[in-house]
C-alpha positions as a Markdown table, in Angstrom:
| # | Residue | x | y | z |
|---|---|---|---|---|
| 1 | Met | -1.0 | -41.8 | 46.2 |
| 2 | Phe | -1.0 | -39.0 | 43.6 |
| 3 | Asn | -4.7 | -38.0 | 43.8 |
| 4 | Pro | -4.1 | -34.9 | 46.0 |
| 5 | Leu | -1.5 | -33.6 | 43.5 |
| 6 | Lys | -3.9 | -34.4 | 40.6 |
| 7 | Tyr | -6.6 | -32.4 | 42.4 |
| 8 | Phe | -4.3 | -29.4 | 42.9 |
| 9 | Val | -3.1 | -29.4 | 39.2 |
| 10 | Glu | -6.7 | -29.6 | 38.0 |
| 11 | Val | -7.9 | -26.7 | 40.2 |
| 12 | Ala | -4.9 | -24.6 | 39.0 |
| 13 | Arg | -5.8 | -25.5 | 35.4 |
| 14 | Ser | -9.6 | -24.9 | 35.6 |
| 15 | Gly | -9.5 | -22.0 | 38.0 |
| 16 | Ser | -12.1 | -23.4 | 40.4 |
| 17 | Ile | -12.8 | -26.4 | 42.6 |
| 18 | Arg | -16.2 | -26.9 | 40.8 |
| 19 | Gly | -14.4 | -27.0 | 37.5 |
| 20 | Ala | -11.9 | -29.5 | 38.8 |
| 21 | Ser | -14.7 | -31.6 | 40.3 |
| 22 | Glu | -16.6 | -31.8 | 37.0 |
| 23 | Arg | -13.5 | -32.7 | 35.0 |
| 24 | Leu | -12.2 | -35.3 | 37.5 |
| 25 | His | -15.7 | -36.6 | 38.5 |
| 26 | Val | -14.7 | -36.2 | 42.2 |
| 27 | Ala | -16.8 | -34.6 | 44.9 |
| 28 | Ala | -16.0 | -30.9 | 45.3 |
| 29 | Ser | -15.8 | -31.3 | 49.0 |
| 30 | Ala | -13.0 | -34.0 | 48.7 |
| 31 | Ile | -11.0 | -31.7 | 46.4 |
| 32 | Ser | -11.5 | -28.7 | 48.7 |
| 33 | Arg | -10.3 | -30.8 | 51.7 |
| 34 | His | -7.2 | -31.9 | 49.9 |
| 35 | Ile | -6.4 | -28.3 | 48.8 |
| 36 | Gln | -6.7 | -27.2 | 52.4 |
| 37 | Ile | -4.3 | -30.0 | 53.5 |
| 38 | Ser | -1.8 | -29.0 | 50.9 |
| 39 | Glu | -1.9 | -25.4 | 52.0 |
| 40 | Glu | -1.5 | -26.5 | 55.6 |
| 41 | Asp | 1.5 | -28.6 | 54.7 |
| 42 | Ala | 3.0 | -25.8 | 52.7 |
| 43 | Gly | 2.4 | -23.3 | 55.5 |
| 44 | Thr | 1.1 | -20.7 | 53.2 |
| 45 | Pro | -1.9 | -20.1 | 50.9 |
| 46 | Leu | -1.4 | -21.7 | 47.4 |
| 47 | Phe | -4.5 | -20.1 | 45.9 |
| 48 | Glu | -6.0 | -16.6 | 45.9 |
| 49 | Arg | -9.8 | -16.9 | 46.3 |
| 50 | His | -11.9 | -14.3 | 44.5 |
| 51 | Ala | -15.4 | -13.9 | 43.0 |
| 52 | Arg | -14.2 | -15.2 | 39.5 |
| 53 | Gly | -12.6 | -18.3 | 40.9 |
| 54 | Met | -9.2 | -19.3 | 42.2 |
| 55 | Gly | -5.7 | -18.2 | 41.0 |
| 56 | Leu | -2.3 | -19.4 | 42.1 |
| 57 | Thr | -0.2 | -17.4 | 44.5 |
| 58 | Ala | 3.6 | -17.2 | 44.0 |
| 59 | Ala | 3.9 | -20.2 | 46.3 |
| 60 | Gly | 1.2 | -21.9 | 44.4 |
| 61 | Glu | 3.2 | -21.5 | 41.1 |
| 62 | Ile | 6.2 | -23.3 | 42.8 |
| 63 | Tyr | 3.9 | -26.0 | 44.1 |
| 64 | Leu | 2.3 | -26.5 | 40.7 |
| 65 | Arg | 5.7 | -27.2 | 39.1 |
| 66 | Tyr | 6.5 | -29.6 | 41.9 |
| 67 | Ala | 3.1 | -31.4 | 41.5 |
| 68 | Gln | 3.5 | -31.7 | 37.7 |
| 69 | Ser | 7.0 | -33.0 | 38.1 |
| 70 | Val | 5.9 | -35.7 | 40.6 |
| 71 | Leu | 3.0 | -36.8 | 38.5 |
| 72 | Ala | 5.1 | -37.0 | 35.3 |
| 73 | Glu | 7.7 | -39.1 | 37.2 |
| 74 | Gly | 5.0 | -41.3 | 38.5 |
| 75 | Asp | 3.8 | -42.1 | 35.0 |
| 76 | Asn | 7.4 | -42.7 | 34.0 |
| 77 | Thr | 8.0 | -45.2 | 36.8 |
| 78 | Gln | 5.0 | -47.3 | 35.9 |
| 79 | Leu | 6.0 | -47.4 | 32.2 |
| 80 | Glu | 9.6 | -48.4 | 33.2 |
| 81 | Ile | 8.3 | -51.2 | 35.4 |
| 82 | Asp | 6.1 | -52.4 | 32.5 |
| 83 | Ala | 9.1 | -52.3 | 30.2 |
| 84 | Leu | 11.1 | -54.5 | 32.6 |
| 85 | Lys | 8.3 | -57.0 | 32.3 |
| 86 | Gly | 8.5 | -56.8 | 28.6 |
| 87 | Ile | 5.2 | -55.0 | 28.4 |
| 88 | Lys | 4.9 | -52.2 | 25.8 |
| 89 | Arg | 1.9 | -50.2 | 27.0 |
| 90 | Gly | 1.2 | -46.8 | 28.3 |
| 91 | His | -0.3 | -43.5 | 27.3 |
| 92 | Ile | 1.5 | -40.9 | 25.2 |
| 93 | Arg | 0.2 | -37.3 | 25.3 |
| 94 | Ile | 0.9 | -35.2 | 22.3 |
| 95 | Cys | 0.2 | -31.5 | 21.6 |
| 96 | Ser | 0.8 | -30.4 | 18.0 |
| 97 | Ile | 0.2 | -27.6 | 15.6 |
| 98 | Glu | -2.8 | -28.4 | 13.5 |
| 99 | Gly | -1.2 | -28.7 | 10.1 |
| 100 | Ile | 1.0 | -31.7 | 11.2 |
| 101 | Ile | -1.7 | -33.8 | 12.8 |
| 102 | Ala | -3.8 | -35.3 | 10.0 |
| 103 | Gly | -0.8 | -36.1 | 7.8 |
| 104 | Pro | 2.7 | -36.9 | 9.1 |
| 105 | Leu | 1.8 | -37.3 | 12.8 |
| 106 | Phe | -1.0 | -39.8 | 12.1 |
| 107 | Asp | 1.1 | -41.7 | 9.6 |
| 108 | Val | 3.7 | -42.2 | 12.4 |
| 109 | Leu | 1.1 | -42.8 | 15.1 |
| 110 | Leu | -0.7 | -45.5 | 13.2 |
| 111 | Gly | 2.5 | -47.3 | 12.2 |
| 112 | Phe | 3.6 | -47.2 | 15.8 |
| 113 | Arg | 0.2 | -48.5 | 17.0 |
| 114 | Arg | 0.5 | -51.5 | 14.7 |
| 115 | Lys | 3.8 | -52.3 | 16.4 |
| 116 | Phe | 2.6 | -51.6 | 19.9 |
| 117 | Pro | -1.2 | -52.0 | 20.0 |
| 118 | Glu | -1.5 | -51.7 | 23.8 |
| 119 | Ile | -0.3 | -48.0 | 23.8 |
| 120 | Thr | -3.0 | -45.3 | 23.8 |
| 121 | Tyr | -2.6 | -41.7 | 22.8 |
| 122 | Ser | -4.2 | -38.3 | 23.3 |
| 123 | Val | -3.6 | -35.7 | 20.5 |
| 124 | Arg | -4.5 | -32.1 | 21.0 |
| 125 | Ser | -4.3 | -29.3 | 18.4 |
| 126 | Met | -3.0 | -25.9 | 19.4 |
| 127 | Gly | -0.7 | -23.1 | 18.3 |
| 128 | Thr | 3.0 | -23.1 | 18.8 |
| 129 | His | 3.0 | -20.9 | 21.9 |
| 130 | Thr | 0.4 | -23.1 | 23.6 |
| 131 | Val | 2.3 | -26.3 | 22.6 |
| 132 | Met | 5.4 | -25.0 | 24.4 |
| 133 | Gln | 3.3 | -24.1 | 27.5 |
| 134 | Ala | 1.7 | -27.6 | 27.6 |
| 135 | Val | 5.1 | -29.3 | 27.4 |
| 136 | Arg | 6.6 | -27.0 | 30.1 |
| 137 | Asp | 3.6 | -27.5 | 32.4 |
| 138 | Gly | 3.8 | -31.3 | 32.1 |
| 139 | Glu | 0.5 | -31.6 | 30.2 |
| 140 | Ala | 2.1 | -33.2 | 27.2 |
| 141 | Asp | 4.9 | -35.7 | 26.8 |
| 142 | Ile | 5.8 | -34.5 | 23.3 |
| 143 | Gly | 5.1 | -31.2 | 21.6 |
| 144 | Ile | 5.2 | -30.4 | 17.9 |
| 145 | Ala | 5.7 | -26.7 | 17.1 |
| 146 | Phe | 6.6 | -24.5 | 14.2 |
| 147 | Gln | 9.7 | -22.3 | 14.4 |
| 148 | Ser | 9.5 | -22.2 | 18.2 |
| 149 | Leu | 11.2 | -19.6 | 20.4 |
| 150 | Pro | 13.2 | -20.7 | 23.5 |
| 151 | Val | 11.0 | -21.3 | 26.5 |
| 152 | Ala | 12.4 | -22.0 | 30.0 |
| 153 | Gly | 11.8 | -25.6 | 30.9 |
| 154 | Val | 11.3 | -26.9 | 27.3 |
| 155 | Arg | 14.0 | -28.7 | 25.3 |
| 156 | Ile | 14.0 | -28.9 | 21.5 |
| 157 | Ala | 14.6 | -32.6 | 21.1 |
| 158 | Leu | 14.5 | -32.6 | 17.3 |
| 159 | Arg | 14.5 | -29.7 | 14.8 |
| 160 | Ile | 13.4 | -30.7 | 11.3 |
| 161 | Pro | 14.1 | -28.1 | 8.6 |
| 162 | Asp | 10.8 | -27.5 | 6.7 |
| 163 | Pro | 10.9 | -24.2 | 4.8 |
| 164 | Leu | 7.8 | -22.3 | 4.1 |
| 165 | Asn | 6.7 | -22.8 | 0.5 |
| 166 | Leu | 4.1 | -21.3 | -1.8 |
| 167 | Ile | 1.2 | -23.7 | -2.2 |
| 168 | Cys | -1.1 | -23.4 | -5.3 |
| 169 | Thr | -2.9 | -25.6 | -7.8 |
| 170 | Arg | -1.1 | -26.9 | -10.8 |
| 171 | Arg | -3.2 | -24.6 | -13.0 |
| 172 | His | -2.1 | -21.4 | -11.2 |
| 173 | Pro | 0.1 | -19.0 | -13.1 |
| 174 | Leu | 2.9 | -19.5 | -10.6 |
| 175 | Ala | 2.8 | -23.3 | -10.6 |
| 176 | Lys | 5.6 | -23.7 | -13.2 |
| 177 | Ser | 8.0 | -21.5 | -11.3 |
| 178 | Arg | 11.1 | -23.1 | -9.9 |
| 179 | Val | 11.5 | -20.6 | -7.1 |
| 180 | Leu | 9.6 | -17.4 | -6.2 |
| 181 | Thr | 10.2 | -14.1 | -4.4 |
| 182 | Leu | 7.8 | -12.6 | -2.0 |
| 183 | Arg | 7.3 | -9.7 | -4.4 |
| 184 | Glu | 6.0 | -12.1 | -7.0 |
| 185 | Ile | 3.7 | -13.8 | -4.5 |
| 186 | Ala | 2.3 | -10.4 | -3.4 |
| 187 | Lys | 0.5 | -10.0 | -6.7 |
| 188 | Tyr | -2.0 | -12.8 | -5.9 |
| 189 | Pro | -4.7 | -13.3 | -3.3 |
| 190 | Leu | -3.2 | -15.0 | -0.3 |
| 191 | Ala | -4.5 | -17.1 | 2.6 |
| 192 | Leu | -2.6 | -16.6 | 5.9 |
| 193 | Pro | -3.2 | -17.7 | 9.4 |
| 194 | Glu | -3.9 | -15.3 | 12.3 |
| 195 | Arg | -1.0 | -13.4 | 13.9 |
| 196 | Thr | -0.8 | -15.8 | 16.8 |
| 197 | Phe | 0.5 | -18.5 | 14.4 |
| 198 | Gly | 4.3 | -19.0 | 13.8 |
| 199 | Ile | 3.8 | -19.1 | 10.0 |
| 200 | Arg | 2.2 | -15.6 | 10.1 |
| 201 | Gln | 4.9 | -14.2 | 12.3 |
| 202 | Val | 7.6 | -15.4 | 9.9 |
| 203 | Met | 5.7 | -13.9 | 6.9 |
| 204 | Asp | 5.1 | -10.6 | 8.7 |
| 205 | Ala | 8.7 | -10.3 | 9.6 |
| 206 | Ala | 9.9 | -11.1 | 6.1 |
| 207 | Cys | 7.4 | -8.6 | 4.5 |
| 208 | His | 8.5 | -5.9 | 7.0 |
| 209 | Val | 12.2 | -6.4 | 6.0 |
| 210 | Asp | 11.3 | -6.2 | 2.3 |
| 211 | Gln | 8.8 | -3.3 | 2.9 |
| 212 | Leu | 6.2 | -5.3 | 1.2 |
| 213 | Arg | 2.4 | -5.5 | 1.5 |
| 214 | Val | 0.8 | -8.8 | 0.5 |
| 215 | Asn | -2.8 | -9.2 | -0.6 |
| 216 | Ile | -4.4 | -11.1 | 2.3 |
| 217 | Ala | -7.7 | -12.4 | 0.9 |
| 218 | Leu | -8.3 | -14.9 | 3.7 |
| 219 | Glu | -7.1 | -14.7 | 7.4 |
| 220 | Thr | -8.0 | -17.8 | 9.5 |
| 221 | Asn | -7.1 | -19.8 | 12.5 |
| 222 | Ser | -7.5 | -23.0 | 10.4 |
| 223 | Ile | -4.7 | -24.6 | 8.4 |
| 224 | Glu | -7.2 | -26.7 | 6.6 |
| 225 | Ala | -9.1 | -23.6 | 5.5 |
| 226 | Met | -5.8 | -22.3 | 4.0 |
| 227 | Arg | -5.2 | -25.6 | 2.2 |
| 228 | Ala | -8.8 | -25.6 | 0.9 |
| 229 | Phe | -8.4 | -22.0 | -0.3 |
| 230 | Ala | -5.4 | -23.0 | -2.4 |
| 231 | Arg | -6.9 | -26.3 | -3.6 |
| 232 | Ala | -10.0 | -24.4 | -4.9 |
| 233 | Gly | -7.7 | -22.1 | -7.0 |
| 234 | Ser | -9.1 | -19.0 | -5.1 |
| 235 | Gly | -5.6 | -17.9 | -4.5 |
| 236 | Val | -2.4 | -19.2 | -2.9 |
| 237 | Thr | -1.1 | -19.9 | 0.6 |
| 238 | Ile | 2.1 | -20.3 | 2.5 |
| 239 | Leu | 2.8 | -23.5 | 4.4 |
| 240 | Pro | 5.6 | -25.8 | 5.3 |
| 241 | Ser | 5.7 | -28.9 | 3.2 |
| 242 | Leu | 4.7 | -31.2 | 6.1 |
| 243 | Ala | 1.5 | -29.3 | 6.5 |
| 244 | Ala | 0.5 | -29.7 | 2.9 |
| 245 | Lys | 1.9 | -33.3 | 2.5 |
| 246 | Ser | -1.4 | -35.1 | 1.6 |
| 247 | Asp | -2.4 | -32.5 | -1.0 |
| 248 | Ile | 1.1 | -32.5 | -2.6 |
| 249 | Glu | 1.2 | -36.3 | -2.8 |
| 250 | Ala | -2.3 | -36.4 | -4.3 |
| 251 | Lys | -1.1 | -33.8 | -6.9 |
| 252 | Arg | -3.9 | -31.4 | -5.9 |
| 253 | Val | -1.3 | -28.7 | -5.3 |
| 254 | Val | 2.4 | -28.0 | -5.8 |
| 255 | Ala | 4.9 | -26.6 | -3.3 |
| 256 | Ile | 7.3 | -23.9 | -4.7 |
| 257 | Pro | 10.3 | -22.7 | -2.7 |
| 258 | Val | 10.4 | -19.0 | -1.8 |
| 259 | Ser | 13.8 | -17.2 | -2.0 |
| 260 | Asp | 13.6 | -15.5 | 1.4 |
| 261 | Pro | 16.1 | -16.3 | 4.2 |
| 262 | Met | 13.4 | -16.2 | 6.9 |
| 263 | Leu | 11.0 | -18.5 | 5.1 |
| 264 | Ser | 13.8 | -20.9 | 4.1 |
| 265 | Ala | 15.1 | -21.2 | 7.7 |
| 266 | Ser | 11.8 | -22.4 | 9.2 |
| 267 | Ser | 11.5 | -25.7 | 10.9 |
| 268 | Val | 9.1 | -28.1 | 12.7 |
| 269 | Asp | 10.3 | -28.6 | 16.3 |
| 270 | Ile | 9.7 | -31.6 | 18.4 |
| 271 | Cys | 9.8 | -30.6 | 22.1 |
| 272 | Thr | 10.0 | -32.4 | 25.5 |
| 273 | Arg | 10.2 | -31.1 | 29.0 |
| 274 | Glu | 13.7 | -30.0 | 30.1 |
| 275 | Gly | 15.2 | -32.4 | 32.6 |
| 276 | Arg | 12.6 | -35.1 | 32.2 |
| 277 | Val | 13.9 | -38.6 | 31.5 |
| 278 | Leu | 11.5 | -40.0 | 29.0 |
| 279 | Pro | 10.0 | -43.5 | 29.5 |
| 280 | Gly | 11.3 | -46.0 | 27.0 |
| 281 | Val | 8.1 | -46.2 | 25.0 |
| 282 | Val | 7.9 | -42.3 | 24.7 |
| 283 | Ser | 11.5 | -42.2 | 23.7 |
| 284 | Glu | 11.0 | -44.8 | 21.1 |
| 285 | Phe | 8.0 | -42.9 | 19.7 |
| 286 | Leu | 10.1 | -39.8 | 19.6 |
| 287 | Asp | 12.7 | -41.6 | 17.5 |
| 288 | Thr | 9.9 | -42.8 | 15.2 |
| 289 | Ile | 8.6 | -39.3 | 14.7 |
| 290 | His | 12.1 | -38.1 | 13.8 |
| 291 | Ala | 12.5 | -40.8 | 11.1 |
| 292 | Gly | 9.0 | -40.4 | 9.8 |
| 293 | Phe | 9.0 | -36.6 | 9.6 |
| 294 | Lys | 12.3 | -36.5 | 7.9 |
| 295 | Val | 11.1 | -38.9 | 5.2 |
| 296 | Ala | 7.8 | -37.0 | 4.9 |
| 297 | Ser | 9.5 | -33.7 | 4.6 |
| 298 | Gln | 11.8 | -34.9 | 1.9 |
| 299 | Gly | 9.0 | -36.5 | 0.0 |
| 300 | Ser | 6.7 | -33.5 | 0.1 |
| 301 | Arg | 8.8 | -31.3 | -2.1 |
| 302 | Arg | 6.7 | -30.3 | -5.1 |
């Protein structure tokens, strides 16, 4: 019933019929035929064909939102029918910033899995901007982002305050401080993520306001690399407590508050698609994330 819509969404995502065929393991001729039927039904081209592949037309963008909505509601319907039968099963798709996955998210996921072993999950790591896009486009049921900006079609279901802290070893000269300023931090080698990361954007904005230049010794697209840099004593890094939770609890590092309004106001945001009624099992998982993340955030201070 939903296969033609799935074909359409995958062609839009991969940019070619061949790419969709390889991902879906469906003959390219079958996908091409269904795309043609969809365009005939719509009465207008949905794709622009060019040498580099296929791109959506303006009508195709509208059709894509329709297809994603129908597919999401189809998944919801089956989960709700299962719930009426007393069956707790289904598949939950999660997109998250990297620093949250290995610690608090998996703590929640594994606990939920013990309670409902029939539920399966897909977890993808990506930056905040891409998380929001995935939720908007119906590619994820739940998105976990850092200090997200408003995006049309995305609802912030939960916002968990999680200020950015200085992370350093217990032997570091700053480790005994109760609170730090950016100017104090600027004296030491610092690991920061690339400019596409929300953490970096907050740091850059705060430094701009203070007219301050920090000593960036390591720039990376890996939160784990930043944590390793701090653990090794090579310098310090800036992270929300949830992203450094396991290192803090193992006493490999300490988290020290920074007296800056921008860093203090940061949050981890749990997102869902605007207007979507979540299936019971996804809604229950969302509640579990909220409770688990709040506890983890409170327990990760220093």
